[in-house]
N, C-alpha and C positions, 0 to 999 in steps of 0.2 A: 826883219827876223821872219822866221816861218809862223803862220797863223797860230793863234791859240785854239787848244782843243774846246770842244763844248763841254760843260760841267758832266764830269763822269768819274767814277772810282778808277784811280791809277792802279794798275798792278805793278808793284814794287818787290823787287828780288835784292835781297842783301847777301852778298857772296862773301866767305872768307875761306882761308885755306886750313881751318882748323889748326890754328897754329898752337905748337905743343909748348912753346916758350913763353905763351900769355898765361900769367899766374891765375890758376882756377880759382883760388880766394878773391881775386879782383874781378875777373871775367867768368863767373860760373856757366854761363850759357854762351861762352865764346863772345867775340868781338861781333860777331853778326847778331848775337842776341841781344847785345846793348845797343847797337845801332837800331835794330828793328824796334826795340822798346822805346827808345826816343821818337822815333817816328810816329808811333802810335800815341805817344803822350801828346804831341802837338797837333795830331790831325784832326780835322772836323770829323763828326760822324758821317760815315759813307765815303770819306775823301781818299782813303788809301787803303789797299790790301796788301799787307807785306808779309812776306814770306822769307824767312831766313834759310839759306842753303849753303852748302860747303863742297869742298875739294874732295873729301872721302865719301861723299854720297854716290850713287849709281851715275855713270856719265859726266862725272865730276861737277854733280849738282845742276848741271844745265841741260837736260834732254830736249831735243829740238821743240818738242811741243810747249814747253814751259818757257823757252827762251822766246819763241814766236808770238807767244801770248803776253809777254812783259811789255810794259810802257817805260819803266826805268830800271836800271841795273845798277847797284853799288858795288864795288869791288875794293876789298882790303886784302894784300898779300905781302909776304914778307920772305921767309925762309925757304919757300916751296914754290917759287915762280917756275922753276925748270920743270917740275911735273905736271904742270898744265900742258896739255895736247896743244900742238901747233893749230891743229883743225879745228879745236873750240874758240883759241884765240880769234881765227879768221872767220869762223860763224859770227862770234860776238861783233867783230868789227864790221862784218856786212850788215847785220842787222841795225848797227849804229848809222851806217854810211847811206844805206838804201832804203830803210824803212823808218828810220827814226826813232830808233831806240835810244831813250835818255841814258847816258853813262855818267856816273858819278865816281871818280877816282879818290880814294882815301889814302892818305900818307904815303906809306912805303909801297903800294901799288903803283907808284910811278915807275918802278920797273917791271911791273907785270907784262906779260906777253899781249895782253889785252889792250892796256893803255897805249904801249908803243905801237901796236898795229893800228889802232885807230887814228892816232896822230902822225904816224911816221917818224917818230921820234926815238931818241936814245933814252930819255928820261933821267940824263947823269946829273950828279949833284956836283956841278963844277968847283963849288965853294966849300965841298967837304961836309961832314956831319960829324956831331960829337954827342955822346951819351953822358951828361954832367948835371943833371938836374937843373938845366938853363931855364931862365924865365923867358917866356914868350910872350912880347908885347905886339898884339895884332891891331892894325889900323884899318878902318874902313876907307877905302880909297873910291869907292863908287856908292855913296849913299842912296842914289837914285836908283839902283838896280834892284830887282825883286829880290836877289839873294841876301841884299843886307837890310830888306825890310825888318824894323825892329831890333836892328844888331847895332849896337854901339861899339867904340874900341875898347877891347878887353885885354886883361893879362892871363896867361896861364902860369902859374907859379913854379911848375916842374915839367919841363918837357925835354925831348931831344932836339937838337939844333939841326937844321939844314942850311947851308950856305949857297947863295947864288954866285954865279950865273946857273941858271936851270935849262937842261938840254930838251927843251920843247920849242915848237913853233911860236911864231908871235901870237900873242892874245888878241881877242876881240874886245874883251874887257878884263881889266885887273880889279876884282872886287875888293881883297884883303891883301896886306902887305905885312909881313912878319918882320920884328926886329929883336935880336938876342944880344942883350947888353954886356953879356959875360964875355964874348968876343967881339962884339961889333958887327955880327953878321946880319945881313938882310936876305929875305927870302919871298918869292910871289906866293902867297900862302892860299889864296882863293882866286882862281884863274878861269875864265871862260872861253871856249871856242864853240864854233858850230862847224861842222864836217859833212862831206859827202854831196849828194845831189842837190843843185841849187847853186853852187860855187863855179864859177867860170875859171878853170885853170889858167888859162891864158891872159887873164886880165892883169893889167900892169897899174897905172894910175890914171888911166881913163880920160874921158873928155870933160870932165868938170861937171858942173851942175848937179854935183850931188851923187853921179851915177858911181856904184861900186861893183865890187867882183860878186855881190850877192851873199846869201847866208845858207849855209848848208842845212839839210834836212835833221841832221842829227846834233843835238845839244850836249856837249861834254863839259863837266866841272870838276877841277881838280882841287882838292881840300887837305891841306899839309898836316896838322894837328892829329895824333892818334897812336904815338908809340905804345906798344902793347904792355910795357910794364908801368904804364900810368893810368889812371882811372878816367881820361880825357873824355870817354864817350859818355860819362855819367854827368859831365858839366852841361847845365842847360843852356849855355851860350853856344856850345859847339853843337849841342842838338838843334839848336834853333836854326843855325846856319845849314846843317845837313836837311832839315825839313824844308827850308826855303829852297835850297838846290834841287830837292827832288821834284818839287811844285815846278821850278823853271825849267828843268830837265824833260819834265812829263809834258811841258806846254799848258799848264794851267795858268800860267801868268806870261 
């Protein structure tokens, strides 16, 4: 993996699309506000500098100076993916792939221009989706991984279902897996990749001896829970995963 950063304050941006369909009585400060609140709740003093931003702000919330100063960007989108400018998605992907900006994609952000550009993926849900108050059972598959630190298997009592296969590249680590007992669907709900500089694009299976393709400079994590009509981002277990993911993506661990 890329070397860990020296102890410093991570500059963290939490972006959402200002979703009009997220109930104000549930998310009065938006999804970005709830996610930012959770990060501040878990962060140690001086560890994270968290700024909520969004699509309806000037330059769609990400002027160049702010983007280039960030260490980690979290992204939640759903109904307004098409309004995000192609140039902005390209800028974000370039920051991840060449500078090492950490990127954490949340829930329906899998169809965002940013996520698809960073991974070169479709983000398709090839096993479908369902809004039916499904129970989501989340299994920790890599308990040794920093994102799983302090996290045990847990159940979300009401969530939207996503079914696999998932239209993304092969993962480096599958941290979490979800099972939806209502229909028996399974989905990779916590996935890690590294991208960009540091990976040999011509590498196949190598000469042996543990030699691999290398790890990219940019760390990417996808976390599935977070449908906007449920209060998932107030769940302490979900908040813990996101906090751990930010620390990992920002190379604090």
